[in-house]
C-alpha atoms as one frame of an Amber mdcrd trajectory, in Angstrom:
protein
  93.534 110.284  94.389  93.038 107.507  91.776  90.196 109.300  89.683  90.294
 108.320  86.078  89.020 110.868  83.233  85.604 110.686  82.312  84.194 109.017
  85.613  80.643 110.201  86.563  81.160 112.413  89.629  79.217 114.525  92.118
  80.573 117.348  94.542  78.833 118.392  97.795  79.707 121.999  99.266  83.065
 121.767  97.266  84.830 125.307  97.615  86.125 126.321  94.233  89.931 126.661
  95.402  89.741 123.289  97.145  88.625 121.531  93.795  91.452 123.447  91.890
  93.636 122.091  94.249  93.017 118.499  93.739  93.782 118.951  90.131  91.473
 116.406  88.822  91.148 114.869  85.534  88.207 115.845  83.049  85.172 114.180
  84.715  81.424 113.866  83.762  80.065 115.839  86.785  76.454 115.259  87.608
  74.525 118.398  88.414  72.213 116.601  90.792  72.390 113.312  92.849  71.050
 110.752  90.716  72.063 107.076  89.613  75.412 105.412  90.383  78.441 107.498
  90.609  82.143 106.626  90.482  83.367 109.525  92.355  81.603 111.316  95.049
  83.346 114.427  97.040  81.634 115.557 100.225  82.858 118.525 101.868  81.319
 119.014 105.538  82.467 120.920 108.430  80.370 119.231 111.295  79.603 115.812
 112.492  75.809 116.694 112.197  76.271 117.724 108.424  78.218 114.352 107.894
  75.508 112.346 109.513  72.702 114.178 107.217  74.651 113.929 103.956  76.913
 110.720 104.227  74.203 108.096 103.689  72.442 109.966 100.927  75.820 109.786
  99.133  76.529 106.289  99.730  73.292 105.247  98.305  74.514 106.666  94.697
  78.151 105.071  95.149  78.941 102.734  92.448  80.255  99.340  93.751  83.877
 100.108  92.662  83.462 103.896  93.555  84.950 106.066  95.966  83.404 108.721
  98.327  85.846 110.962  99.437  84.858 113.158 102.560  86.930 116.457 103.468
  86.794 118.261 106.551  88.566 121.450 107.907  91.684 120.351 109.444  93.351
 121.720 112.880  89.677 122.632 114.040  89.473 125.457 111.359  86.231 126.873
 110.604  84.509 125.931 113.752  84.667 122.150 112.871  83.957 119.322 115.457
  85.555 116.673 113.132  88.871 114.959 113.290  90.350 112.097 111.493  89.114
 109.684 114.183  85.902 110.722 114.092  85.458 110.823 110.206  86.576 107.341
 110.288  84.359 106.278 113.027  81.277 107.754 110.959  82.311 106.036 107.786
  82.455 102.935 109.556  79.250 103.513 111.172  77.598 103.741 107.790  79.293
 100.716 106.325  82.085 102.095 104.317  85.873 101.558 104.989  88.696 103.955
 104.767  91.785 103.817 102.669  93.795 106.978 101.860  93.977 110.173 103.676
  95.641 113.446 102.140  95.746 117.072 102.364  94.067 119.231  99.851  95.410
 122.554 100.838  95.950 124.486 104.100  92.244 124.223 105.109  90.947 120.922
 103.848  91.966 117.118 104.640  90.289 114.252 102.449  89.907 110.651 103.331
  88.575 108.146 100.698  86.067 105.688 101.632  84.991 102.368  99.734  82.865
  99.656  99.935  84.169  96.860 101.949  85.400  93.724 100.088  83.562  90.657
 100.647  85.303  88.508 103.043  87.767  90.802 104.241  88.142  91.700 107.954
  88.607  95.252 108.984  90.048  96.285 112.071  90.245  99.706 112.813  90.834
 101.402 116.285  88.413 104.285 115.499  85.353 102.228 114.656  83.428  98.783
 113.959  82.165  98.294 110.559  78.500  98.158 110.313  77.755  95.932 107.229
């Protein structure tokens, strides 16, 4: 996942078994959302929850940081989220995707970062709002 030991991190709605499956290095995990964070991991089940929480997380994302979003794959847990929807929502909020992975049999994850200055991002799922 590209997360280095000692980085400042924050988790939202993270199921314990999913975090264990990620097998992260030792992190400096914040207990509340404050300051700039290197690694944020947001677990959401609905587009509404994504829309509510993602902008708040983005506001605390360090310039070189990563905001991972996880959602239930295969429409499990009553989710209305799919990969195209998650990418579109991320672009709507000004972040770009780079890596997608499977955490376990329930959760998928995608990494969002700040766009690089001057780079053109073409994605069939969304238009980048800067």
